[in-house]
C-alpha positions in Angstrom: 133.0 47.3 104.6 130.1 49.6 105.3 126.9 49.8 103.5 124.1 52.3 102.5 120.6 51.1 102.1 118.9 52.8 99.1 115.0 52.6 98.5 113.3 53.6 95.1 109.7 53.9 94.3 108.4 53.3 90.9 106.7 56.6 89.5 105.0 54.5 86.7 104.6 51.0 85.6 107.8 49.4 84.6 108.1 46.4 82.2 109.5 43.0 83.6 111.9 41.2 81.5 110.7 37.5 80.9 112.8 34.6 82.3 112.4 32.7 79.2 114.9 33.6 76.5 113.2 35.3 73.6 110.1 35.8 75.1 108.8 39.2 76.3 112.2 40.8 76.2 112.2 44.5 75.5 115.5 46.6 75.4 114.0 49.0 77.8 113.2 46.5 80.5 115.4 47.4 83.4 113.3 45.2 85.8 113.8 41.4 85.7 113.1 38.4 87.7 115.3 35.9 89.3 114.9 32.6 91.2 115.8 32.7 94.9 115.9 29.7 97.2 115.3 30.2 100.9 114.1 27.6 103.5 113.7 25.0 100.7 111.3 27.1 99.0 111.9 28.5 95.4 110.6 32.2 94.8 110.6 34.4 91.8 111.8 37.7 92.8 111.4 41.1 90.9 114.4 43.1 90.9 116.5 46.1 89.2 119.7 44.6 88.2 122.7 46.0 90.0 124.3 47.0 86.8 121.3 49.0 85.7 121.1 50.8 89.1 124.8 51.5 89.0 124.7 52.9 85.4 121.8 55.1 85.9 123.6 56.6 89.1 126.8 57.3 87.1 124.8 59.0 84.3 122.9 61.2 87.0 126.2 62.2 88.5 127.5 63.0 84.9 124.7 65.2 84.3 125.0 66.9 87.6 128.9 67.1 87.8 129.4 70.5 86.8 126.6 72.1 88.7 127.6 70.1 91.7 131.3 71.1 91.1 132.4 67.5 91.9 136.0 67.1 92.5 138.0 65.1 89.8 138.2 61.4 90.2 134.5 61.0 91.4 134.0 58.4 88.4 136.4 56.0 90.2 133.7 55.1 92.6 131.9 53.5 89.8 134.6 52.2 87.6 134.9 51.8 83.8 135.6 49.2 81.1 139.2 48.9 82.3 139.0 49.5 86.0 136.7 48.1 88.7 134.8 50.6 90.8 135.3 51.1 94.4 131.5 50.6 95.3 129.7 47.2 95.3 126.0 47.5 94.2 123.5 44.6 94.8 120.5 44.0 92.9 117.4 46.2 94.0 114.7 43.8 95.0 111.0 44.6 95.1 109.8 45.0 98.6 106.8 42.8 99.6 104.0 43.0 98.4 105.3 43.2 95.1 102.3 43.8 92.7 102.7 43.2 88.9 100.0 43.3 86.3 99.9 41.8 82.8 98.8 44.0 79.9 98.0 43.1 76.5 99.8 45.0 73.5 99.8 44.6 69.7 102.6 45.3 67.3 102.4 48.1 65.0 103.7 48.6 61.5 105.5 51.8 62.0 105.7 52.6 58.2 102.0 52.4 57.7 100.7 53.1 61.3 98.6 50.1 61.3 98.2 47.1 63.6 100.1 44.0 62.6 98.2 40.8 62.2 98.7 38.0 64.8 101.0 40.1 66.7 99.3 40.2 70.1 101.7 40.0 73.1 101.5 40.3 76.9 103.8 42.3 79.0 104.2 42.0 82.8 104.5 45.3 84.5 105.4 46.3 88.0 102.7 48.4 89.5 103.1 52.3 90.0 104.4 52.9 93.8 106.3 49.7 94.1 109.3 49.9 96.2 112.7 48.6 95.7 115.5 48.1 98.3 119.1 47.6 97.8 122.6 48.3 99.3 125.6 49.9 98.2 129.0 48.6 99.9 132.5 50.1 100.0 135.0 52.1 101.9 133.9 54.5 104.6 135.0 57.6 102.8 133.7 56.5 99.4 130.2 56.0 101.0 130.2 59.1 102.9 130.8 60.8 99.5 128.2 58.8 97.9 125.5 59.3 100.7 126.2 63.2 100.5 125.7 63.5 96.9 122.6 61.3 97.0 120.9 63.4 99.5 121.3 66.5 97.2 118.2 67.8 95.7 119.9 68.4 92.3 121.0 64.5 92.2 117.4 63.5 93.1 115.9 65.8 90.4 118.4 64.5 87.7 117.7 60.9 88.7 114.0 61.4 88.2 114.8 62.6 84.5 117.4 59.6 83.9 115.2 57.0 85.2 115.5 53.3 84.3 114.7 52.3 80.7 111.0 52.6 80.3 110.2 53.5 84.0 110.7 56.3 86.1 111.7 55.7 89.7 112.3 58.3 92.6 115.1 57.8 95.3 113.2 57.9 98.6 115.7 56.9 101.2 119.3 56.9 101.9 120.1 55.2 105.1 123.6 54.0 106.8 123.6 50.5 108.0 
């Protein structure tokens, strides 16, 4: 099985989903934390879940498919509710150093346009310019097709507009491993 390495760069600060259930979760949080154990040390790694990346890439190709004149069946690379895709996406982990910041916010009453009492919250965000790296693995022909598509300017342009939830990312590198 062959793999491609993908590197993305955050074009704006992106909210990090809290590890604690019910705390700090926002529907638009496409960046999360996971615990990783290596050398008997536990680390909390910031990452973009593989499913979020896969869904965004699929959406980009759907938007661009007519202009790119994609051959029928390209969707099979990603799969659907009934069929597993032919590509395997790994989580996109934040490259070191991974800078985050915590910003305060207040809940607003949308009907009145006023601040709600006792509704101060804090949101962790990944800093602008943060890089995320991941691998996509699959058959040689499938990866050749994906690599060719990802290196097209139109696909990179669409990816900028689709983004990941509340954050915009830019694909900065596609490399064979």
